[in-house]
C-alpha positions as a Markdown table, in Angstrom:
| # | Residue | x | y | z |
|---|---|---|---|---|
| 1 | Met | 11.1 | -6.0 | -4.2 |
| 2 | Lys | 14.3 | -5.1 | -2.2 |
| 3 | Ala | 16.0 | -4.3 | -5.4 |
| 4 | Lys | 13.2 | -2.0 | -6.6 |
| 5 | Ile | 13.3 | -0.1 | -3.3 |
| 6 | Asp | 17.2 | 0.2 | -3.0 |
| 7 | Asn | 17.5 | 2.9 | -5.7 |
| 8 | Pro | 16.5 | 6.6 | -5.2 |
| 9 | Gln | 13.6 | 6.3 | -7.7 |
| 10 | Gly | 12.3 | 3.3 | -6.0 |
| 11 | Lys | 12.5 | 5.0 | -2.5 |
| 12 | Gln | 10.4 | 7.8 | -3.5 |
| 13 | Met | 7.6 | 5.7 | -5.5 |
| 14 | Tyr | 7.4 | 3.7 | -2.3 |
| 15 | Ala | 7.2 | 6.9 | 0.1 |
| 16 | Arg | 4.5 | 8.1 | -2.2 |
| 17 | Arg | 2.8 | 4.9 | -2.1 |
| 18 | Leu | 2.7 | 4.8 | 1.6 |
| 19 | Ala | 1.1 | 8.2 | 1.6 |
| 20 | Val | -1.5 | 7.8 | -0.7 |
| 21 | Val | -2.5 | 3.9 | -0.7 |
| 22 | Glu | -2.0 | 2.6 | 2.8 |
| 23 | Pro | -4.5 | 5.1 | 4.6 |
| 24 | Val | -7.2 | 4.0 | 2.5 |
| 25 | Phe | -6.7 | 0.1 | 3.2 |
| 26 | Ala | -6.1 | 1.2 | 7.0 |
| 27 | Asn | -9.5 | 2.9 | 7.1 |
| 28 | Ile | -11.4 | 0.1 | 5.2 |
| 29 | Cys | -9.9 | -2.4 | 7.9 |
| 30 | Val | -10.7 | -0.4 | 10.9 |
| 31 | His | -14.0 | 1.3 | 10.2 |
| 32 | Lys | -15.8 | -1.4 | 8.0 |
| 33 | Arg | -13.9 | -4.6 | 9.7 |
| 34 | Met | -12.9 | -5.9 | 6.4 |
| 35 | Asn | -9.4 | -7.7 | 6.7 |
| 36 | Arg | -9.6 | -9.9 | 3.6 |
| 37 | Phe | -9.8 | -8.8 | 0.0 |
| 38 | Thr | -10.7 | -11.4 | -2.6 |
| 39 | Leu | -9.7 | -10.5 | -6.2 |
| 40 | Cys | -12.0 | -12.1 | -9.2 |
| 41 | Ser | -11.2 | -11.2 | -12.6 |
């Protein structure tokens, strides 16, 4: 993971992920009190 983030393109992608994905999970965890996710595929 560190190797992916160390280059400029990786830093840009990770910053975008923080802005797009993380607030959604934070909202689910705080407001719906769901702190574990299971994935069945």
